[in-house]
N, C-alpha and C positions, 0 to 999 in steps of 0.2 A: 504493500500500500504506500509506504513511504517512497519507494523507488519510482512508482508510477506518478506520484505527485511531483517528485523531483524532475522527471522527464517532461512533464507538462508545463513546468514553470519556464517563462521566457528567459533567455540569457540576459545578463546585465547589460544595460544600454551603455554605449560609449560616452564617456565624460571627458571632454577636452581638458587639458591641464590649464592651470592659471597662466602659464607662460604663453601657451598658444592663444588663449583668449586675449591676452595683452598685445600679442603681435597682430592679431586681426583688428583690434581696436586701433592700433597705430596705423595700419594700412588704410583703414576707412577714414581716419582723420587726415592722412596725407592725400587721399583721393579727393576729399571734400575741399581741402586747402588748394589743391591743384586746379580743381574746377572753378573755385572762386577767383583765383588769380587769372585763369584764362578768360573768364567772363569779364572781369574788370579790365584787363588789358584790351580785350576786343572792344569794349565800350569806349575806352579812352581813344583808341585808334579811330573808331567810327566818328566820334565827336570831333576829333582833330581834322579828319578828312572833310567832314561836313562844313566845318567853319572855314577851312581853306577854300573849298569850292564856292560856297555861297558868298564869301567876301571877295572873290576874285573880281577884278574890274569889269570883265565881260560876262559875268554870270547871268545877268538879266537877259541880255541878248541871246546867250546860249540857251537859256531856259525856254525862251519863246521860239527858238529855231528847232530845238531837238526834243523838247518835252512839253509840247502843246497838247492839252487834253482833247481839244476839239478835233484836231487832225488824227490823234490816236484813235478816237472813237470812229472816225470816218474810215480809217485805214484797216482796222481790225477785221471786219467781215471779208474784205477783198484779200487781205493777206492770208487769212485762214483758208479761203478758197484756193489760193495758190499753193498753200502749204500741203494740201492734199496731193498735188502733183509731186511735190518733193518726197512725200511718204511712199507714193507708188513707185517712184524712181528708186528709192532706197530698197524696197522689197524686191523689185525685179533685178536691179543691178547687183544687189547683194548676193542673190542666188547665182547669177551668171558669173560673178567674180569668184565665188567659192569653187564653182565647178571648173572654170577655166584655169584658175590658179592651181587647183589640184592636178589637172592634166599636165600643166607645164612643169610642175614640181616632179611629177612621176617621170616625165620625159627627161628631165635633167639628171635623174638618179638611175636611169636604166643602165644596165651593165652590158659589156660586150662591144667589140669593135663595130658590129653591124649597126648599132644604134648611135654611132658617133655623129652622123649628120643631124639626127634628131636632137641630140644633146647640144650641138652647136647652135641650132636654130632656137632652141628654148633659152639658151644662155644669151643669145643676141637679142631676143625679145625682151627679156627681163632687164638687160643692160640699157636698151634703147628707151623703153617706156618708163623706167625708173629715173633716167637722166633727163627725159623731156618734161619740161614744166607742164602741169595739167592744163593751165590756161591756154598755152600754145597748142596743145593737143586738141582741146576743144575748138579753138579757132580753125585749125586745119580740117577737122572732121565736119564741124557744123557749117563752116563757110566754104571749105574747099570742095567737099563732095557734091553739093548742088551745082557748083560751077562746072563740073565735068559733064553734066547733062546726060548721065548714063541712063539707058532705058531700064526700067524696072527697079531702080534704086530710089529709095525714099528720100524725100527732102524735108521730112518732118523734123523740126529742131529738137523735139523731145526724144525721138528715137536716135537721132544722130548724137545728141548730147549724152544719152545713156550709153551709147556705144563707146564714146570717148572715155567716159568714166570707167566703163568695164575694162577697156584696154589698159588704162593706167593702173587701176587698183589691182587687176589680176596679176600684174608684174610684182607688186609688193606682196600680195598674198601668196604667190608662188614661192617667193623666197622664205616666207614664214613656214609654209608646208615643207619645203626642202630642208630647212633647219630642223624641223621636227623629225623628218624621216632619217636624217643623218645622225640625230641624237640617240636613235635606238641602237643599242649595242649589236654588233654583227653576230654575236652568239645567239641572239633571238632568231635571226633568220636561219642560222646554221641549225639550231635546234628544230625549227619548223621543217627544214629540208630533211633532217635525219628521221623525222616522223613520217616522211613520205609525201609531204606537200610540195607542189611545184613552186617555181619562183613567183608566179602570179598569185597562187593561193597564199604563199607566205606573206607577200606584200599586202594582200587584201585582208587577211584574217589575223595577222600577227603584227606587222610593222605599222600599217596605217592607223589602226585603232589607238596604238600607243602614241604615235606622232601627233594625231589630231588632238588627243586629250591633253598632251603637254603644251600645245600651242593655242589653246582656247583664249587665254588672256590677250596675247598680241592680235589674234584674229578679231576679237571684240573691239580692240582699239582701232583697228583698220576700219571696222564698220562704223564706229563713231566718227572718224574722219570722213568717210564716204557720206554719212548723213549730212554733214555740214557742206560738203562740196557739191551736193546736188543743186545747191543754189546757183552754181556757176553756169548751169544750162540756160540761164536768162540771157547770156550774151548772144544767143541765137534767136532770141525773140520769144522763147517759151514763157508762158504766163505762169510762173511759179511765185512763191512768196516774195522773193527778191524783186522780180520784175513787176509784180503788182504794187509793191511799195514804190518802185522807181517811177511808175506811171503817175501815182498820186504826187510824188515829189516834183516831177516835171510840171505838173499842173499848178501846184500850190506854192512851190519854192520853199517848202518847209520840210525839214528832214526828220520829223517825228516818225513817219512811216518806216524809215530804216530802223529806228530804235524798236518799233513794234515787231518787225520781222526778226531782228536780232534776238530779242527776248524770247520769241517763240522757238527759235532754233536752240537757244540755251535751255529752255524748258524741256525740249525733247532730248537734248544731249545729256543733261545731268542724270536722269534715271539710268540710262545705259552706261554712263561712266561709273556710277556707284555700283551697278550690277557687275561691271568688269572688275572693280576693286574687290567686291565680295567674292567673286569666283577666284581671283588671284590669291586672296588670303586663304580661302578654303583649300585650294590645291596646295598651297605652301604648308598648311597644317597637315594635310594628308601625306605629303611627301616627307615631312619631318618625322611622321609616325610610321612611315613605311607602307602607307596605304595606296600610293600611286607608283606604278612600275616606271 
């Protein structure tokens, strides 16, 4: 009876030592102190910047030119309508960039002398489009292709602008994928081949999954940049958020619509940037714990 009663009794609960409790109190106090100092310093910097700006000699004129509420309300619907084009370009070009970049990266990592011409072409593509400024690439494609008057070739500035964005960003993404592929240790491929997998199967099932997983943060950074650069298609006349703001600015000679368009792009970019930071931190934690190959 005594033995049964003893077995049913719960074990003694863990009681932290006084030294541990003191250490935890000290850490909480330091955290509160650091938070208070950070908040105070941020407030001081904000107040100083505000005073410097509003006391500048040309602040009143700048306020009327760049921060006019009337023109902001007028521009917001048109800019939002143009922003929908930027979002569609991001979705379509993002997929095209990932696919084309992956193909170019695979072409650059193919082994054997028979693939030498393909490797040279892939390397020349990445070198050329990474070196060519995006704005010049857009001008060549958006303005140059229609001038050729080729039969069956579109002259739509949206399609041509999206093509230029895809050409440039696929070169950057290809190098990201190539770095990921080359970061996989050769023993992984050798182990896959020893198990009977072909080179293609080893690349598809062993190498690429590890390479893509390792390169997620830089890929997301490239997509953030692509999201901002979709606004450059306006140079061909496409009515996106930037072009919509430009039309209102040309009519009113007030630059507030540019501020509205810029803030909308920032509002779109910040969530993706924070998501990229979260993914990077998460992968770093997993790698430090041995959870990512």
